C-alpha positions in Angstrom: 24.9 -12.3 23.1 22.1 -14.7 22.0 19.0 -15.2 24.1 16.5 -18.0 23.8 13.3 -16.7 25.6 12.5 -19.9 27.4 16.0 -20.0 29.0 16.0 -16.7 30.8 13.8 -15.2 33.5 10.8 -13.2 32.1 11.9 -10.1 34.0 15.3 -10.1 32.3 13.8 -10.8 28.9 11.3 -8.0 29.5 14.2 -5.6 30.2 16.1 -6.6 27.0 13.0 -6.2 24.9 12.1 -2.8 26.2 15.7 -1.6 25.9 15.7 -2.8 22.3 12.3 -1.9 20.9 12.4 1.8 21.6 11.6 4.7 21.6 7.9 3.8 22.2 5.2 6.5 22.1 3.3 6.9 25.3 -0.4 7.2 25.8 -2.7 7.9 28.7 -5.6 5.4 28.6 -8.6 6.8 30.3 -11.3 4.3 31.3 -14.2 4.0 33.7 -15.7 1.0 35.4 -19.3 -0.1 35.4 -20.0 2.1 38.4 -18.6 5.2 36.7 -15.2 5.4 38.6 -12.5 7.0 36.5 -9.1 5.4 35.9 -6.1 6.8 34.1 -2.9 4.9 33.3 0.1 5.4 30.9 1.1 2.8 28.4 4.1 2.5 26.0 2.9 -0.7 24.5 1.0 1.5 22.1 0.7 2.6 18.5 -1.5 3.4 15.5 -2.3 0.6 13.1 -4.6 2.0 10.4 -6.5 5.1 9.3 -9.6 3.6 7.5 -10.9 2.6 9.9 -8.7 4.5 12.3 -7.2 1.9 14.6 -5.1 2.2 17.8 -3.8 -0.7 19.8 -2.4 -0.6 23.3 -1.6 -3.5 25.7 -1.9 -3.6 29.5 0.4 -6.6 30.0 0.0 -9.0 32.9 2.3 -8.1 35.7 5.4 -10.2 35.7 5.8 -10.4 39.4 2.4 -11.8 40.3 0.5 -12.4 37.1 -2.3 -9.9 38.0 -4.0 -7.6 35.4 -4.5 -3.8 35.5 -7.6 -1.9 36.3 -7.6 -0.5 32.8 -8.1 -4.0 31.3 -10.9 -4.8 33.8 -12.6 -1.5 32.8 -12.3 -2.2 29.1 -13.9 -5.5 29.5 -16.8 -3.9 31.5 -17.5 -0.8 29.3 -15.8 -1.4 25.9 -14.7 2.3 25.7 -11.5 4.2 26.2 -9.9 7.6 25.5 -6.3 7.5 24.3 -4.6 10.7 25.4 -1.2 11.5 23.9 1.6 12.3 26.4 4.1 15.1 25.7 7.0 16.6 27.6 4.9 19.0 29.7 3.0 16.1 31.4 5.6 13.3 31.5 6.1 13.5 35.2 2.4 13.4 35.8 2.1 10.4 33.5 4.8 8.6 35.5 3.0 9.4 38.8 -0.3 8.0 37.5 1.4 4.7 36.8 1.5 4.1 40.6 -0.7 1.1 41.5 -3.3 2.8 43.5 -6.2 0.8 44.9 -9.2 0.2 42.6 -11.6 3.1 42.6 -8.8 5.7 43.1 -9.1 8.6 40.6 -5.7 9.0 39.0 -6.8 12.3 37.5 -6.9 13.7 41.0 -3.7 11.9 42.1 -1.7 13.2 39.1 -3.2 16.7 39.1 -4.6 16.4 35.6 -8.0 17.7 34.5 -10.8 15.4 33.5 -12.7 16.7 30.5 -16.1 15.3 29.4 -15.9 13.4 26.1 -18.2 14.0 23.2 -19.1 10.5 22.3 -17.7 7.9 24.8 -18.1 7.8 28.6 -14.5 7.9 29.8 -13.0 11.4 30.4 -10.4 13.0 28.3 -7.2 14.6 29.7 -7.5 18.3 29.1 -3.7 18.8 29.2 -3.0 16.3 26.5 -2.3 17.8 23.1 -4.3 15.1 21.3 -7.2 13.1 22.7 -8.8 10.2 20.8 -12.2 8.9 21.9 -12.4 5.2 21.1 -14.7 2.2 21.0 -13.1 -1.1 21.9 -13.5 -3.6 19.0 -11.6 -6.6 20.4 -9.2 -7.7 23.1 -6.6 -10.3 22.2 -5.0 -12.1 25.1 -1.6 -13.3 24.0 -1.1 -15.6 27.1 -2.1 -16.3 30.7 1.2 -16.0 32.4 3.0 -13.0 33.9 4.3 -10.8 31.1 1.6 -11.8 28.6 0.0 -8.9 26.6 -3.6 -8.0 26.1 -4.0 -6.2 22.8 -6.8 -3.8 23.1 -7.9 -2.9 19.5 -9.6 0.5 19.5 -11.5 2.4 16.7 -11.2 6.1 16.9 -14.7 7.7 16.8 -13.6 11.3 17.7 -10.3 13.1 17.7 -9.4 16.3 19.5 -6.3 18.3 18.6 -5.0 21.3 20.5 -4.7 24.2 18.0 -1.5 25.3 19.6 0.4 22.3 18.3 -0.5 23.0 14.6 1.7 24.9 12.1 0.6 27.5 9.6 -0.6 24.8 7.3 -2.8 23.1 9.9 -0.4 20.1 10.3 1.0 18.9 13.6 4.4 20.5 14.3 6.7 18.0 16.0 8.5 20.8 17.9 5.2 22.3 19.2 3.6 19.0 20.2 6.9 18.1 21.9 6.3 14.3 22.3 8.1 12.0 24.6 8.8 8.3 24.3 9.8 5.4 26.5 13.1 3.7 26.4 14.4 0.9 28.6 14.5 1.1 32.4 13.9 4.6 33.7 14.9 6.3 30.5 12.8 8.5 28.2 13.5 10.6 25.2 12.1 13.9 24.0 11.1 14.2 20.3 11.7 17.8 19.6 14.6 20.2 18.8 17.7 18.6 17.4 16.3 15.1 18.1 13.9 15.6 15.2 15.2 15.3 11.6 13.9 14.7 8.1 14.5 11.8 5.8 13.3 12.1 2.2 10.6 9.6 1.3 11.7 6.8 -1.1 11.8 7.9 -4.7 8.3 7.2 -6.2 10.0 6.4 -9.5 12.3 3.9 -7.7 15.7 4.7 -6.6 18.7 3.0 -8.3 19.6 1.2 -5.1 23.0 0.9 -3.3 23.9 -1.9 -5.6 23.8 0.4 -8.6 26.3 2.9 -7.2 29.7 3.2 -8.8 32.1 0.8 -7.0 34.4 3.4 -5.7 31.4 5.0 -3.9 29.9 1.8 -2.7 33.2 0.6 -1.2 34.0 4.0 0.4 35.8 3.9 3.8 34.2 7.2 4.7 30.6 7.1 3.6 28.1 5.4 6.0 25.2 3.1 5.1 22.9 6.1 5.6 25.0 8.1 3.1 24.8 5.3 0.6 21.1 5.0 1.1 20.7 8.7 0.3 22.6 8.2 -3.0 20.7 5.0 -3.8 17.4 6.9 -3.6 18.5 8.9 -6.8 16.7 8.1 -10.0 20.0 7.7 -11.9 23.8 8.3 -11.5 24.1 11.8 -12.7 26.6 13.1 -15.2 29.4 15.0 -13.6 29.1 18.8 -14.2 31.7 21.6 -14.2 33.7 22.2 -11.1 32.2 25.5 -10.0 32.5 24.9 -6.2 35.5 26.6 -4.7 36.0 24.1 -2.0 35.9 21.2 -4.5 38.5 23.0 -6.7 40.7 23.6 -3.7 40.6 19.9 -2.7 41.6 18.9 -6.2 44.5 21.4 -6.3 45.8 20.4 -2.8 45.7 16.7 -3.5 46.8 16.6 -7.1 49.7 14.3 -6.4 48.2 12.0 -3.8 45.2 10.0 -5.0 44.5 8.3 -1.7 44.3 11.6 0.2 42.2 13.2 -2.6 39.6 10.4 -2.4 39.4 10.6 1.4 38.9 14.4 1.3 36.4 14.2 -1.5 34.4 11.6 0.4 34.5 13.5 3.6 33.3 16.6 1.8 30.5 14.6 0.1 29.5 13.3 3.4 29.1 16.8 4.8 26.9 17.6 1.8 24.8 14.5 2.2 24.3 15.2 5.9 23.2 18.7 4.9 20.8 17.3 2.3 22.6 18.6 -0.7 22.5 15.3 -2.8 23.2 17.0 -6.1 26.4 18.6 -5.1 27.5 15.4 -3.2 27.1 13.5 -6.4 29.3 16.0 -8.3 32.0 15.8 -5.6 32.0 12.0 -5.7 32.1 11.8 -9.5 35.2 14.0 -9.8 37.6 11.3 -8.7 
């Protein structure tokens, strides 16, 4: 399928974009209007864009159906302050509820059953139940268009950050399993970023990995190894020298397939894949270099 934006309805394009660009982190944006009325609304057009200065951006898009703007945007223009509250699994249903389009002046803290907590620096309230709350000054609003579906990029500078101690590990870092974040997918779908959904990928080799193009040809052209597997091997500093066959499973494969090269290569590559998936790069190299 190929889509040219000007040739499809905005609502359809919107659905394809949100289904493709996902998962997206969710924030609660807490604002107040010039009369002090609180407003709370969730946004998945949201992310962090710098740490010095600490910058967050979220976007209350114009409604596709009638080209109106959200109360959050109106309040930001009036007061130039916002609190970005991070949404986790324990509050995702309340976040969804608060997205209802209540009349202006309705307090979504009350409607969603969340607790308004006084901020230290800015006027809008924090969400007590949120594991991380970021008080922000609004630096700029960039309007990307005037039609329904257009974004309004609200560029915020963090002036105070609050972190619930319960989401920290023993080293004082945020534990992904404890913070239990959620993210927005397309349609009515969400995902939960904890448990088996969280995995580690080693950072790129600071001394430069050799790259997939430098892998031995029989490895690079493997019918078993995936692009992810090749990427792991390509992050090595060099193709290692094959060592002695001390692993019993490797020795068994070699014995069982001594007279069938094709089967031997397949079994070696499947074993190497298991090792790579388990993070044992060194042993995976040894297996692959015994062919």
